C-alpha positions as CSV (number, residue, x, y, z in Angstrom):
1,M,0.0,0.0,0.0
2,N,2.8,2.2,0.8
3,E,4.2,1.5,-2.6
4,E,1.0,2.7,-4.3
5,I,1.0,5.9,-2.3
6,E,4.5,6.5,-3.3
7,K,3.7,5.8,-6.9
8,N,0.6,8.0,-6.7
9,K,2.7,10.9,-5.3
10,R,5.2,10.5,-8.2
11,L,2.4,10.6,-10.7
12,E,0.9,13.7,-9.1
13,E,4.3,15.3,-9.2
14,E,4.8,14.4,-12.8
15,N,1.3,15.6,-13.6
16,R,2.1,19.0,-11.9
17,K,5.3,19.3,-13.9
18,L,3.5,18.4,-17.1
19,K,0.8,21.1,-16.3
20,I,3.6,23.8,-15.8
21,E,5.3,22.7,-19.0
22,N,1.9,22.8,-20.8
23,E,1.3,26.4,-19.5
24,K,4.8,27.4,-20.7
25,L,4.1,25.9,-24.2
26,K,0.7,27.6,-24.4
27,S,2.4,30.9,-23.5
28,E,5.1,30.4,-26.2
29,L,2.5,29.4,-28.7
30,K,0.5,32.6,-28.0
31,E,3.7,34.7,-28.5
32,V,4.5,32.8,-31.8
33,N,0.9,33.4,-33.0
34,E,1.2,37.1,-32.2
35,V,4.4,37.4,-34.1
36,I,2.9,35.5,-37.0
37,S,-0.1,37.9,-36.9
38,V,2.1,41.0,-36.9
39,V,4.3,39.7,-39.8
40,Q,1.1,38.8,-41.8
41,N,-0.4,42.2,-41.2
42,N,2.8,44.0,-42.1
43,Q,3.0,41.8,-45.4
44,I,-0.5,42.7,-46.2
45,D,0.2,46.4,-45.5
46,T,3.4,46.3,-47.5
47,N,1.6,44.6,-50.5
48,E,-1.3,47.1,-50.3
49,I,1.3,50.0,-50.3
50,L,3.1,48.6,-53.2
51,R,-0.1,48.0,-55.2
52,N,-1.2,51.6,-54.5
53,E,2.2,53.0,-55.5
54,L,2.1,50.9,-58.7
55,N,-1.3,52.2,-59.6
56,I,-0.2,55.8,-59.0
57,K,2.8,55.3,-61.3
58,N,0.7,53.7,-64.0
59,H,-1.7,56.7,-63.9
60,E,1.3,59.1,-64.1
61,I,2.7,57.1,-67.1
62,N,-0.7,57.2,-68.9
63,A,-1.0,60.9,-68.3
64,L,2.5,61.6,-69.7
65,K,1.6,59.4,-72.8
66,L,-1.5,61.5,-73.3
67,T,0.5,64.7,-72.9
68,I,3.0,63.5,-75.5
69,Q,0.3,62.4,-77.8
70,N,-1.4,65.7,-77.6
71,S,1.7,67.9,-77.9
72,V,3.4,66.1,-80.8
73,R,1.5,66.6,-84.0
74,V,3.7,65.5,-86.9
75,D,1.0,66.2,-89.5
76,E,0.8,69.9,-88.5
77,P,4.0,72.0,-89.5
78,K,4.8,74.7,-87.0
79,Y,5.0,77.3,-89.8
80,A,3.5,77.3,-93.2
81,F,6.1,77.0,-96.0
82,N,5.3,80.4,-97.3
83,D,6.0,82.0,-93.9
84,I,9.7,81.0,-94.1
85,M,12.0,83.6,-95.7
86,V,15.7,83.9,-96.4
87,V,17.6,87.1,-96.0
88,T,21.2,87.5,-97.1
89,F,23.8,89.3,-95.0
90,I,26.6,90.9,-97.1
91,S,29.6,92.6,-95.4
92,Q,31.1,95.8,-96.8
93,D,34.3,94.0,-97.6
94,L,32.4,91.0,-99.1
95,S,34.0,88.6,-96.8
96,V,30.5,87.5,-95.5
97,N,27.8,86.5,-97.9
98,E,25.4,84.4,-95.7
99,G,21.7,83.5,-96.2
100,I,19.7,83.1,-93.0
101,K,16.4,81.4,-92.7
102,C,13.9,83.3,-90.7
103,L,10.2,84.5,-90.4
104,S,8.9,88.0,-91.1
105,T,7.8,88.0,-87.5
106,D,11.3,87.5,-86.1
107,T,12.9,90.5,-84.6
108,F,16.0,91.7,-86.4
109,A,18.1,91.0,-83.3
110,E,17.0,87.3,-83.4
111,V,18.1,87.0,-87.1
112,E,21.4,88.9,-86.3
113,E,22.0,86.3,-83.5
114,K,21.7,83.5,-86.2
115,L,24.3,85.3,-88.3
116,Y,26.7,85.5,-85.2
117,K,26.2,81.8,-84.5
118,I,27.6,81.1,-87.9
119,H,30.2,83.9,-87.9
120,D,31.3,84.1,-84.2
121,N,34.0,86.6,-85.1
122,L,31.4,89.3,-85.8
123,R,30.4,89.4,-82.2
124,D,33.5,91.4,-81.4
125,T,32.5,94.1,-83.9
126,N,30.0,97.0,-83.7
127,N,28.0,96.6,-86.9
128,M,25.4,98.8,-88.7
129,F,22.9,97.1,-90.9
130,T,21.0,98.5,-93.9
131,A,18.3,97.0,-96.0
132,N,16.7,98.5,-99.1
133,G,18.6,101.8,-98.5
134,K,17.2,102.2,-94.9
135,S,18.9,101.7,-91.5
136,V,17.6,98.5,-89.7
137,L,16.2,98.8,-86.2
138,R,17.4,95.8,-84.2
139,F,14.4,95.3,-81.9
140,R,11.8,95.7,-84.6
141,K,10.4,92.7,-86.6
142,L,11.7,92.1,-90.1
143,C,8.3,93.1,-91.5
144,E,8.4,96.3,-89.5
145,N,11.7,97.1,-91.0
146,G,10.4,96.5,-94.5
147,I,12.6,93.4,-95.0
148,K,11.1,90.7,-97.3
149,D,12.1,87.3,-98.6
150,G,15.3,87.4,-100.6
151,D,16.3,90.9,-99.5
152,K,20.0,91.6,-99.0
153,I,21.1,93.2,-95.8
154,Q,24.4,95.1,-96.0
155,F,26.4,95.7,-92.9
156,F,29.6,97.5,-92.1
157,N,31.8,97.9,-89.0
158,I,31.5,101.2,-87.1
159,E,34.7,102.0,-85.4
């Protein structure tokens, strides 16, 4: 009988230890489940954020495509062919004889700049321009200066 009491006490002790171990395992399982839940929520949040960013970028790309399509019109020239004219600059010493493409609505200063881009050495000189026997006003349009397609513009250095 004593032996059975002893055996019973050992089983009770073992049972108590197993209950403690069981509680520990339950606690650890709960912590693991909480971590899994946080990771899953973060993953869902990250995926949602990435999806939203991708949608925003797709909308931006489509808007830019539309802008490009609306702004580039190959079939519509910027200027009518008849609007383009050529004036010829001739220096007094005849060292420069240069045709420059322009529009009648360009200011003379813009056309003069085109000449200087071709003949950079002329930038260092003070030049006076005449067309059709009249002095040219630099900040007036070609049409306001009476300059037409094919006109020759003479220039000479003022020292």
